[in-house]
C-alpha positions in Angstrom: 122.9 71.3 40.6 123.2 73.8 43.5 119.7 75.1 42.8 118.3 71.6 43.1 120.1 71.1 46.4 118.6 74.3 47.9 115.2 73.3 46.6 115.5 70.0 48.3 116.6 71.5 51.6 113.6 73.9 51.5 111.2 71.1 50.8 112.5 69.1 53.8 112.3 72.2 56.0 108.6 72.8 55.0 107.8 69.2 55.6 109.3 69.4 59.1 107.2 72.5 59.9 104.1 70.9 58.5 104.7 67.7 60.4 105.3 69.6 63.6 102.1 71.6 63.2 100.2 68.5 62.4 101.5 66.8 65.5 100.8 69.7 67.7 97.3 70.0 66.3 96.7 66.3 67.1 98.0 66.8 70.7 95.5 67.6 73.4 96.2 68.9 76.9 96.7 66.5 79.7 93.7 65.6 81.8 95.3 66.6 85.0 96.1 70.1 83.5 92.5 70.4 82.2 91.1 69.6 85.7 93.4 72.0 87.3 92.4 74.8 84.9 88.7 74.1 85.6 89.4 74.5 89.4 91.3 77.8 88.7 88.3 79.0 86.7 86.0 78.2 89.5 88.2 80.1 92.0 87.2 83.4 90.3 83.9 84.7 91.6 83.6 87.4 88.9 84.6 87.4 85.2 83.0 90.6 83.9 84.4 90.2 80.4 83.8 86.5 80.2 87.4 85.8 79.5 87.1 82.3 80.7 84.0 81.5 78.7 86.2 79.6 76.1 87.3 77.3 78.9 85.0 74.5 77.8 85.5 71.2 75.9 88.3 68.7 76.1 91.2 70.5 74.6 92.4 73.1 77.1 95.4 73.9 74.8 92.9 75.9 72.7 91.5 77.9 75.6 92.1 81.6 75.7 95.3 82.5 77.6 96.5 78.9 77.7 99.6 77.5 75.8 100.8 74.0 75.7 104.2 72.4 74.8 104.2 71.3 71.2 105.8 68.0 72.1 104.5 67.0 75.5 101.2 68.9 75.5 101.8 70.0 79.0 100.5 73.5 79.9 103.5 75.7 80.0 102.0 79.2 79.8 98.9 80.8 81.4 98.3 84.5 80.6 95.2 86.0 82.4 96.6 89.6 82.4 94.0 92.4 82.6 95.4 95.5 81.0 94.3 98.7 82.7 92.1 101.2 80.9 93.3 104.8 80.4 90.9 106.2 83.0 91.2 103.3 85.4 94.8 102.4 86.1 94.1 101.0 89.6 90.9 99.0 89.6 89.5 97.9 86.3 85.8 97.0 86.2 86.7 94.3 83.7 89.1 92.6 86.1 88.4 89.1 87.3 87.9 88.7 91.1 89.2 85.9 93.4 89.6 85.6 97.2 93.0 84.1 96.7 95.4 82.1 94.6 94.0 78.6 94.1 96.2 75.6 95.1 95.2 74.2 91.7 98.0 76.2 90.2 100.4 73.6 91.8 98.9 70.9 89.5 100.3 72.7 86.5 103.6 71.0 87.1 105.4 72.2 84.0 104.1 75.8 84.0 106.9 78.3 82.9 104.9 81.4 82.4 102.2 82.8 84.8 100.7 86.3 84.4 97.8 87.4 86.7 98.4 91.1 86.5 95.5 93.5 86.8 93.1 91.1 88.4 91.7 91.4 91.9 92.8 89.1 94.7 91.2 91.4 97.4 94.1 91.7 99.8 95.0 88.0 100.0 98.6 86.9 100.6 100.9 85.5 98.0 100.8 81.8 99.1 104.0 80.0 100.1 103.2 77.1 97.8 104.1 79.3 94.8 107.7 78.5 95.7 107.1 74.9 94.7 106.3 75.9 91.0 110.0 75.4 90.2 109.7 75.5 86.5 108.5 79.1 86.5 110.6 81.5 84.4 108.1 84.4 84.2 105.9 85.5 87.2 103.8 88.6 87.0 101.5 89.4 90.0 101.5 93.2 89.5 98.4 95.3 90.2 96.7 92.2 91.5 95.7 93.3 95.0 97.9 91.0 97.0 98.9 92.0 100.5 101.1 90.9 103.4 104.6 89.4 103.5 106.4 88.6 100.3 107.0 84.8 100.8 110.7 83.9 101.0 109.8 80.7 99.2 110.1 82.7 96.0 113.8 82.1 96.3 113.2 78.5 95.3 112.3 79.6 91.8 115.9 79.4 90.6 114.9 79.4 86.9 113.1 82.7 87.3 114.0 85.5 84.8 111.1 87.8 85.2 109.5 88.8 88.6 106.9 91.6 88.9 104.5 92.3 91.8 104.6 96.1 91.7 101.6 98.3 92.4 101.5 101.9 90.9 102.1 104.3 93.7 98.8 106.0 93.1 97.1 102.6 93.5 98.5 101.6 96.9 95.0 100.9 98.1 95.1 97.8 95.9 97.3 96.0 98.4 100.2 96.4 100.8 103.0 94.0 100.2 106.1 94.2 102.4 109.5 92.5 102.6 111.6 92.4 105.8 114.6 91.1 103.8 115.6 90.5 100.3 117.8 87.6 101.2 115.5 85.1 99.5 116.4 86.6 96.1 120.1 85.9 96.4 119.9 82.6 94.7 118.0 83.9 91.6 121.1 84.1 89.5 119.2 84.1 86.2 116.8 86.9 87.2 116.8 89.8 84.6 113.7 91.7 85.5 112.7 92.7 89.1 109.9 95.2 89.8 108.8 95.5 93.4 107.4 99.0 93.2 105.4 100.1 96.3 106.4 97.0 98.3 107.4 98.3 101.7 111.1 97.5 102.3 111.9 99.9 105.2 113.5 97.0 107.2 115.2 95.4 104.3 118.8 96.6 105.0 120.3 94.0 102.7 118.6 95.2 99.6 121.6 96.5 97.7 123.9 93.8 98.9 121.5 91.2 97.4 121.0 93.1 94.1 124.7 93.4 93.6 125.0 89.6 93.8 122.6 89.1 90.8 124.8 89.3 87.7 122.0 89.0 85.1 119.8 91.9 86.2 119.0 94.3 83.5 116.0 96.0 85.2 115.6 97.0 88.8 112.5 99.0 89.9 112.1 99.7 93.6 109.9 102.8 93.3 108.0 103.9 96.4 109.4 101.1 98.5 110.2 103.3 101.5 113.8 102.1 101.4 115.8 102.8 104.6 116.7 106.5 104.7 120.4 106.5 103.9 123.1 108.0 101.7 123.0 105.7 98.7 126.8 106.1 98.4 127.2 104.5 101.8 124.8 101.6 101.0 126.8 100.9 97.8 130.3 101.6 99.1 131.3 97.9 98.9 130.1 97.4 95.4 132.1 100.0 93.4 133.9 97.5 91.2 133.0 97.5 87.5 132.0 93.8 88.0 128.7 94.8 89.7 125.6 95.9 87.8 127.4 95.7 84.5 124.3 94.4 82.6 121.9 96.8 84.3 119.9 98.9 81.7 117.1 100.3 83.8 117.3 101.5 87.4 114.3 103.1 89.2 114.7 104.2 92.8 112.1 107.0 92.7 109.8 108.0 95.6 112.1 106.8 98.4 114.0 108.3 101.3 117.4 108.3 99.7 119.7 111.3 100.1 123.2 112.4 99.7 125.2 112.9 96.5 124.6 110.9 93.4 126.7 107.7 93.9 129.8 107.4 91.8 129.1 103.7 91.4 126.6 104.7 88.7 129.5 105.5 86.3 130.3 101.8 86.3 126.8 100.9 85.0 128.1 101.1 81.5 124.9 99.5 80.0 122.5 101.9 81.7 119.8 103.4 79.5 117.3 104.7 82.0 118.1 106.2 85.4 115.1 107.3 87.5 115.8 108.9 90.9 113.0 111.4 91.2 111.2 112.3 94.4 114.1 111.6 96.8 116.5 113.9 98.7 119.6 113.7 96.5 121.7 116.9 96.7 124.8 118.4 95.3 125.3 118.3 91.6 124.6 116.3 88.4 128.2 115.0 88.0 130.2 115.5 84.9 131.1 111.8 84.7 127.5 111.1 83.8 128.4 111.9 80.2 130.5 108.8 80.1 127.4 106.6 80.2 127.2 106.6 76.4 124.1 104.4 76.3 122.1 106.6 78.7 118.9 107.9 77.1 116.6 108.8 80.1 117.5 110.7 83.3 114.7 111.6 85.7 115.7 113.6 88.8 112.5 115.4 89.6 111.9 116.7 93.1 115.3 116.4 94.7 117.7 119.1 96.0 120.1 119.3 93.1 121.7 122.7 92.9 124.2 122.4 90.1 124.7 120.7 86.7 128.4 120.3 86.1 129.4 121.5 82.7 125.8 122.6 81.9 123.0 120.7 80.1 124.8 120.3 76.8 127.3 118.0 78.5 124.5 115.6 79.2 122.5 116.1 76.0 125.5 116.1 73.8 127.1 112.9 74.9 125.6 110.8 73.6 123.7 112.7 70.9 121.0 110.0 71.2 120.0 111.2 74.7 116.2 111.5 74.7 114.6 112.5 78.1 115.8 114.9 80.8 113.7 115.9 83.8 115.3 118.1 86.4 112.1 119.9 87.5 111.4 120.9 91.1 115.0 121.1 92.2 117.1 124.1 93.4 119.4 124.6 90.5 120.8 128.1 90.7 123.3 127.9 87.9 122.6 130.9 85.7 124.4 129.5 82.6 123.0 126.0 82.6 121.9 126.5 79.0 124.9 128.4 77.8 127.2 126.9 75.1 129.8 124.4 76.3 132.5 122.3 74.7 129.9 119.7 73.7 127.2 122.1 72.6 128.0 121.8 68.9 129.5 118.2 68.6 126.1 116.8 67.5 124.9 117.5 64.0 121.4 117.0 65.6 120.1 116.0 68.9 117.7 113.2 69.6 116.4 114.7 72.9 112.6 114.7 72.9 111.8 115.8 76.5 113.3 118.6 78.5 111.8 119.7 81.8 113.4 122.4 84.0 110.2 123.5 85.7 110.5 125.2 89.2 114.2 125.8 89.6 116.1 129.1 90.2 117.5 129.6 86.7 117.8 133.0 85.2 119.4 134.8 82.3 118.1 134.8 78.8 117.0 131.8 76.7 119.9 130.8 74.4 119.3 130.5 70.7 121.0 127.1 70.9 117.7 125.7 71.9 116.8 125.8 68.2 119.3 123.0 67.7 117.0 120.6 69.6 115.0 119.9 66.4 113.5 116.6 67.7 112.2 118.2 70.9 108.5 117.5 71.6 108.2 118.7 75.2 109.8 121.9 76.6 109.0 123.1 80.1 111.1 126.0 81.4 108.3 127.4 83.7 108.6 128.9 87.2 112.1 130.2 86.9 113.6 133.6 86.4 114.4 133.7 82.7 114.4 137.2 81.2 114.4 138.9 77.8 112.7 137.8 74.6 111.9 134.4 73.3 114.6 133.6 70.8 113.6 133.4 67.2 115.5 130.1 66.8 112.7 128.3 68.5 110.8 128.4 65.2 113.0 125.4 64.2 111.3 123.2 66.8 108.8 121.9 64.3 108.3 118.7 66.3 107.2 120.6 69.4 103.9 119.4 71.0 104.2 121.0 74.5 105.6 124.4 75.3 105.5 126.0 78.8 107.3 129.2 79.5 105.0 130.5 82.2 105.9 132.2 85.5 109.1 133.8 84.3 110.2 137.4 83.5 110.1 137.1 79.7 109.2 140.2 77.8 109.0 141.6 74.3 106.5 140.8 71.6 104.9 137.5 71.4 106.8 135.7 68.5 104.9 135.2 65.3 106.5 131.8 64.8 104.2 130.2 67.3 101.7 129.8 64.5 104.3 127.6 62.7 104.3 124.8 65.2 102.2 122.3 63.2 102.1 119.7 66.0 101.7 121.9 69.0 99.0 120.8 71.4 99.9 122.8 74.6 101.0 126.5 74.9 101.4 128.2 78.2 103.2 131.6 78.4 101.1 133.0 81.3 102.5 135.2 84.1 105.2 137.0 82.1 105.4 140.5 80.6 104.8 139.6 77.0 103.3 142.3 74.8 101.7 142.6 71.3 98.8 140.9 69.7 97.8 137.2 69.7 96.1 136.6 66.4 97.7 134.2 64.1 97.0 130.8 65.8 94.0 129.8 63.8 95.9 127.2 61.8 97.2 125.2 64.8 94.9 122.3 64.2 96.2 120.2 67.1 96.1 122.9 69.7 94.0 121.9 72.7 95.5 124.0 75.6 96.2 127.7 75.4 97.1 129.9 78.4 98.2 133.5 77.9 97.0 134.9 81.2 98.7 137.7 83.1 100.5 139.3 80.2 100.0 142.7 78.4 98.6 141.0 75.4 95.7 142.0 73.1 93.6 139.2 71.8 92.2 140.0 68.4 91.1 136.5 67.6 88.6 136.5 64.7 88.2 133.8 62.1 86.5 133.8 58.8 85.8 130.1 58.9 86.4 129.5 62.5 89.7 128.3 64.0 91.0 124.9 63.0 91.8 123.9 66.6 89.4 122.5 69.1 90.4 123.8 72.6 89.9 122.0 75.9 91.5 124.8 78.0 91.6 128.5 77.2 92.8 131.0 79.7 93.3 134.7 79.0 93.0 136.3 82.5 93.9 140.0 82.5 94.5 140.2 78.7 92.7 142.7 76.5 89.6 141.6 74.7 87.2 144.5 75.1 84.4 143.1 73.0 81.2 141.3 73.6 81.6 137.6 74.5 83.8 136.1 71.7 81.4 134.3 69.4 84.0 131.9 68.0 84.0 130.1 71.4 80.5 128.8 70.7 82.0 126.2 68.3 84.6 125.1 70.8 82.5 122.1 71.8 85.2 120.3 73.7 86.2 123.2 75.9 86.4 122.2 79.6 88.2 125.2 81.3 87.5 128.8 80.2 89.0 131.9 82.0 88.3 135.3 80.5 88.4 137.2 83.8 89.4 140.9 83.7 89.5 141.0 79.9 87.0 143.8 79.5 84.3 141.7 77.8 80.8 143.3 78.2 77.2 142.7 77.5 74.9 139.8 78.3 76.1 136.3 78.6 75.1 134.3 75.5 72.5 131.6 75.8 74.7 128.9 74.3 77.1 129.4 77.2 74.7 127.7 79.6 75.0 124.3 77.8 77.4 123.7 80.7 77.8 120.0 80.1 81.0 121.0 78.4 82.6 123.0 81.3 84.6 121.9 84.2 85.6 125.5 85.1 84.0 128.8 84.0 85.7 132.0 85.2 84.4 135.3 83.9 85.0 137.6 86.8 86.0 141.3 86.8 84.1 142.3 83.6 81.1 144.3 82.6 78.7 141.4 82.1 75.0 142.1 82.5 71.7 140.2 82.5 70.6 137.4 84.7 71.5 133.7 85.2 69.1 131.4 83.3 66.3 129.7 85.3 67.0 126.4 83.5 70.1 124.9 81.9 71.1 122.0 79.7 73.0 119.7 82.0 73.5 116.3 80.5 76.3 114.6 82.4 77.5 117.9 84.1 80.9 117.8 85.6 81.4 121.5 86.4 83.4 122.0 89.6 84.2 125.8 89.5 81.9 128.7 88.6 83.3 132.2 89.2 81.3 135.2 87.9 82.2 137.7 90.7 82.6 141.5 90.2 80.2 141.9 87.3 76.8 143.6 87.0 74.6 140.5 87.0 71.0 140.9 88.2 68.1 138.7 89.1 68.0 135.8 91.5 70.3 132.8 92.0 68.6 129.9 90.3 67.9 126.6 92.1 69.8 124.5 89.5 73.1 125.6 91.1 72.3 123.7 94.2 71.7 120.5 92.2 75.1 120.3 90.4 76.5 117.2 92.0 80.1 118.0 91.1 80.3 121.7 91.9 83.2 122.5 94.3 83.4 126.3 94.0 80.6 128.9 93.5 81.7 132.6 93.5 79.0 135.2 92.6 80.1 138.0 94.8 80.1 141.7 93.9 77.1 141.6 91.6 73.5 142.9 91.9 71.8 139.6 92.6 68.6 139.8 94.7 65.9 137.7 96.3 66.3 134.5 98.3 69.2 132.0 97.6 68.5 129.4 95.0 65.0 130.5 94.1 62.7 128.1 92.3 61.2 124.7 92.9 62.9 122.3 95.3 64.9 125.2 96.8 64.3 124.4 100.5 67.9 123.9 101.3 71.1 125.8 100.6 72.9 122.7 99.3 70.2 120.3 98.2 71.8 117.6 96.0 75.4 118.6 96.6 77.9 116.9 98.8 81.2 118.2 97.5 80.9 122.0 97.7 84.0 123.6 99.1 83.4 127.3 98.5 80.2 129.4 98.4 80.9 133.1 98.1 77.9 135.4 97.6 79.3 138.6 99.1 78.2 142.1 98.3 74.8 141.4 96.6 71.3 142.3 97.6 70.2 138.8 98.7 67.5 138.6 101.4 65.5 136.2 103.5 66.8 133.7 106.0 69.8 131.5 105.2 68.2 128.2 104.0 70.5 125.6 105.4 68.1 122.6 105.6 69.8 119.2 106.2 73.5 120.0 106.0 74.9 116.8 107.5 76.2 115.3 104.3 78.0 118.5 103.3 81.0 118.3 105.6 83.4 119.5 102.9 82.3 123.1 102.9 85.4 125.3 103.7 84.3 128.8 102.9 80.8 130.2 103.4 80.8 134.0 102.6 77.6 135.9 102.6 78.9 139.3 103.6 77.1 142.5 102.6 73.6 141.3 101.9 70.2 141.7 103.5 69.8 138.3 105.2 67.6 138.2 108.3 66.8 135.8 111.1 69.0 133.9 113.5 72.3 132.1 112.7 71.2 128.4 112.5 73.1 125.8 114.7 73.1 123.7 111.5 76.2 125.6 110.5 78.1 123.6 113.1 77.7 120.5 110.9 80.2 122.0 108.5 83.2 120.4 110.3 85.7 121.6 107.6 84.9 125.3 107.7 87.8 127.7 107.5 86.0 131.0 106.7 82.5 132.0 108.0 81.7 135.4 106.7 78.2 136.6 107.6 79.0 140.3 108.3 77.0 143.3 107.2 73.6 141.7 107.2 70.5 141.9 109.5 71.0 138.7 111.5 69.5 138.4 114.9 69.6 136.2 118.0 72.6 134.7 119.7 75.9 133.2 118.5 75.5 129.4 118.4 77.7 127.8 121.1 78.3 124.8 118.9 80.6 126.8 116.6 83.3 126.0 119.1 83.2 122.4 117.9 84.2 123.4 114.3 88.0 123.4 113.8 88.4 126.3 111.4 91.7 125.0 110.2 93.7 127.2 107.7 94.4 126.2 104.1 97.1 123.6 103.7 97.3 123.5 99.9 94.2 121.7 98.8 91.6 122.6 96.2 91.3 126.3 97.2 95.0 127.0 96.6 95.5 124.6 93.7 92.6 126.0 91.7 94.0 129.5 91.7 90.8 131.1 92.9 90.9 134.3 95.1 88.8 135.1 98.1 88.5 138.6 99.6 88.7 138.5 103.4 88.6 141.3 105.9 91.3 140.5 108.5 93.5 142.8 110.5 91.0 145.6 109.8 91.7 145.7 106.0 90.5 143.8 103.0 93.0 141.2 101.7 92.8 138.8 98.8 93.8 135.2 99.7 93.7 132.0 97.8 95.8 131.2 94.7 99.2 130.3 95.9 98.8 132.2 99.2 96.2 129.9 100.7 93.5 131.2 103.1 93.2 132.3 106.7 90.8 130.8 109.1 88.2 133.4 110.1 84.9 134.0 111.8 83.3 137.4 110.9 79.8 138.1 112.3 80.3 141.8 112.5 77.7 144.5 111.7 74.6 142.5 112.5 72.0 142.7 115.4 73.3 139.8 117.5 72.7 139.7 121.2 73.8 137.7 124.2 77.2 136.9 125.4 80.4 135.7 123.6 80.2 131.9 123.9 83.1 130.5 125.9 83.1 127.6 123.5 84.7 129.8 120.8 88.0 129.7 122.8 88.2 125.9 121.8 89.0 126.8 118.2 92.7 126.6 118.7 93.6 127.3 115.0 91.4 130.3 114.5 93.3 133.3 113.0 90.7 136.0 112.8 87.6 136.8 115.0 85.4 139.8 114.3 82.2 140.3 116.3 82.1 144.1 116.2 79.1 146.3 115.6 76.5 144.1 117.3 74.7 144.2 120.7 76.7 141.7 122.6 76.8 141.9 126.4 78.7 140.2 129.2 82.5 139.9 129.4 85.3 138.5 127.3 85.8 134.8 128.1 88.6 134.4 130.5 90.1 131.6 128.3 90.6 134.0 125.3 94.3 133.4 125.6 93.8 129.8 124.4 93.4 131.1 120.9 97.1 130.8 120.3 96.9 131.3 116.5 94.8 134.4 116.6 96.2 137.4 114.6 93.1 139.7 114.6 90.4 140.3 117.2 87.7 142.9 116.8 85.0 143.2 119.5 84.4 146.9 119.1 81.1 148.7 119.2 79.2 146.3 121.5 78.0 146.5 125.1 80.6 144.3 126.6 81.8 144.9 130.2 84.0 143.7 132.9 87.8 143.6 133.0 89.9 142.7 130.0 91.4 139.2 130.8 95.1 139.0 131.5 95.2 135.9 129.3 94.9 138.1 126.3 98.6 138.8 126.6 99.3 135.1 126.1 98.3 135.2 122.4 101.7 135.3 120.7 100.7 136.3 117.1 98.1 139.0 117.6 98.8 142.1 115.5 95.4 143.7 115.2 93.2 144.4 118.2 90.1 146.6 118.6 88.1 146.7 121.9 86.9 150.2 121.5 83.4 151.6 122.4 82.4 149.1 125.1 82.0 149.3 128.9 85.3 147.7 130.0 86.9 148.8 133.2 90.1 148.3 135.2 93.7 148.1 134.1 94.7 147.2 130.6 96.7 144.0 130.5 100.4 144.2 129.7 103.1 141.9 128.6 104.3 139.9 125.6 102.7 140.8 122.2 100.3 143.4 123.8 103.3 145.6 124.5 103.6 146.3 120.7 100.0 147.4 120.3 100.4 151.0 121.4 97.5 152.7 119.5 95.2 154.3 122.1 92.3 153.9 119.7 92.3 150.1 120.5 90.7 150.9 123.9 88.9 154.2 123.2 85.3 154.6 124.3 85.8 152.6 127.5 85.7 155.3 130.3 86.6 152.8 133.0 89.9 151.6 131.5 93.3 152.9 132.7 96.9 152.2 132.0 99.0 152.3 128.8 98.5 153.1 126.0 95.7 155.3 127.4 96.7 158.6 129.1 94.7 157.7 132.2 96.9 156.2 134.9 95.5 153.6 137.2 95.0 155.1 140.8 94.9 151.9 142.7 97.8 149.5 142.6 96.9 147.0 140.0 96.9 143.3 140.8 100.4 142.0 140.7 101.3 140.3 137.5 103.4 137.2 137.4 106.4 139.3 136.5 105.9 141.4 139.7 105.6 138.2 141.7 108.8 136.9 140.2 110.6 140.2 141.0 109.3 140.1 144.6 110.5 136.5 144.9 113.8 137.5 143.6 114.3 140.3 146.2 113.0 138.0 149.0 115.6 135.5 148.1 118.3 138.2 148.2 117.2 139.3 151.7 117.3 135.7 153.0 120.8 135.3 151.8 121.9 138.6 153.4 120.5 137.6 156.8 122.1 134.2 156.6 125.5 135.6 155.8 125.3 138.1 158.7 124.3 135.5 161.2 127.0 133.2 160.1 129.6 136.0 160.5 128.4 136.8 164.0 128.4 133.2 165.0 131.8 132.7 163.6 133.3 135.7 165.4 131.7 134.7 168.7 133.1 131.2 168.7 136.5 132.3 167.5 136.9 134.5 170.6 135.1 132.4 173.2 136.5 129.1 171.9 140.0 130.4 172.2 139.5 131.5 175.8 138.1 128.2 176.7 141.0 126.2 175.2 144.0 128.6 176.1 144.5 129.0 179.9 147.2 131.7 179.7 145.0 133.6 177.2 142.1 133.2 179.5 144.1 134.5 182.6 145.4 137.4 180.6 142.0 138.3 179.3 140.3 138.3 182.7 143.3 140.2 184.2 142.8 142.8 181.5 139.1 143.0 182.2 139.7 143.4 185.9 142.3 146.1 185.5 140.0 148.0 183.0 137.1 147.7 185.4 139.2 149.1 188.3 140.3 152.1 186.2 136.7 152.8 185.2 135.6 152.6 188.8 138.4 155.0 190.0 137.5 157.5 187.2 133.8 157.4 188.2 134.6 157.8 191.9 136.9 160.7 191.3 134.2 162.4 189.1 131.6 161.9 191.8 133.9 163.5 194.6 134.5 166.6 192.4 130.8 167.0 191.7 130.1 166.9 195.5 132.6 169.7 196.2 131.0 172.0 193.5 127.7 171.4 195.1 
């Protein structure tokens, strides 16, 4: 009987579903909704993917992206979201384009769900009328190119549960929304999801007050919102009760101006699963109470000023044991025992953590064997610290590992054999340590795509009977030992994009297959014994190479013209070889940079190149930063076309046979020093002669700004315009035939560290303004015709080597032994001293005159006022005069008697 009852209920249920579906299939969308949707379709000027092509016919409920209510047939959902492609997060070519949100949306009076994410509204404002769509529960306008003020009318959408108009911070060019206040959101009591990423909120001082009043919030994302710079603890001080934020699961405040300690209010967010505070100014410690957030799975604190982790990492990772993601990279953590065992280091039978990043801190000590307990770990980055000792054998237990970076530490010992037992490993970087031994058994790592073992004492004996099972995209072994001909197994690495075998001892001719350069982005083979010549033609189908470095080899022949036609090439370094002939020989080689407009570095030093420097039309090539042609046989004048390179930092044309005058227009080039762009980021090194010695710059050291035209046959004067290059750090014009005097404004080069004008025919006095250069540490004015006193003062006082001024018979004064016979023109210091003494004399005369005047009036004034004093004074004078007279008369009578 019971079975029949259940069967009857089931039949009734199925009939209800069938009848509902039948009814819904018979319903058609309302005519008003259909007309509104047609107007919305027409408001889009572009629909590259024809997403709205289905919007035809009478039944709009069947149109793509449209959903109607099963009972009323009203349109309740409109989803036109455009998902970004992997390579085009910001602007998808498949996005629909509109000049603004159509008022026709208002006609969809029962719309609950609206998603326009990823389309292009070309900087239009979010219209105020959107606040009248009061049935909305879900509104997604993210990555849609809206700009301007966030309309406060959004506060009328009291049923709203989901609100998203974020723009990824790397895509801020899509639009610029801003909010002067968040007060409009205070009535959205049902709101659960709020993402306003990249919306400028620098004037919204009520942000946290409003957020604390929204009890249903489970996600808050205010990344890159330029929140007012404040201690977050102060902003939240009135909301420390456990009643606030109790449902919050996701909090993202990254990329803001927040500072101070991590607020204690976070410990009340008992439901929190993801806490993202990266790229702020938080300081102090990761508090121990964080372990009480037992639901926490993700903590991102990258790029702050954290210096301590209370209790060590195991306190975070061990409570809960389900913790999955920890990023403390780019902080200032100095705690040596951060990875040492703690009370919680063994409470978990296993750990769920999958991501651990401690890159770029100040950690030291040895790597603990406890790391082997993190058996679910997929990403481990301990690079750029001070870890020492050997890599612990317990790491072989990390069978899930996909990413391993231990670079830039002080690790030593043999490279562990267990590396070959990471079946899922994709990325291995152990560069810049002191590892020893042989790297050989990695052929079975089938998923390996990135391998960097550079700057170790490793020997690479990679040979494969059947070839390696991996397909590398990046392989770097700089300064390791290979000592063979070019490794043949690399020929089959068809996906390789970055290859660095510099200073590995490889020798012989470069193989022909190497010049199928379509595969390469960077090719670095410097410091070897490679011979042969560069090919006259290459296979270049879709070339995207941006770095070619073959310097310090024994390559011969000419530089082929195809190098000037690589449209993506940023860096070309072929210095210290035996290349000859004109630059870029071959057809269509009339210009140095024909077809290239992104070149940053061209270094052809120390070859046997000849002819004039073929600049051609260089106007489009404003990105060139380093042009180094030192030590060749170039002839002819220095073309004024060089002045079109507005971004130059280094101009090295020394040790050639150049003639003519120095172009005056060089003074219009800024010669700014490296500030951390491609040159330093790429790790390339450039040899510069500055301060009289050869130094290697680049890599993490950046570059100096320098003009070196020394050892040529240049004539004429030193252009005064060169003193306009305020950021120039090195100037070398030595060993030429320059005449005239040093420009009087030489002191305007405030950043100058090195100045060499030796071995010319310069004359006149050395300008006193030279002493105004505060940073100059290397100076050479020898072997010219200067005369007069050597300037003194400031930094020049430290340059006491007489050789600086040798070979100038007319010079005198320190540090030369010849003293100046004539009194040198007074310096400003002398004038100041004279003024000082003059002022002292004036005060002396004034005091004396005041004393005399005071004494006179004390005596005379008293005689005028006091009659009895006056009578006594004159009586005294009269009696004294009588006595003197009598003495004189008596003396005269005695004289007469003797006569």
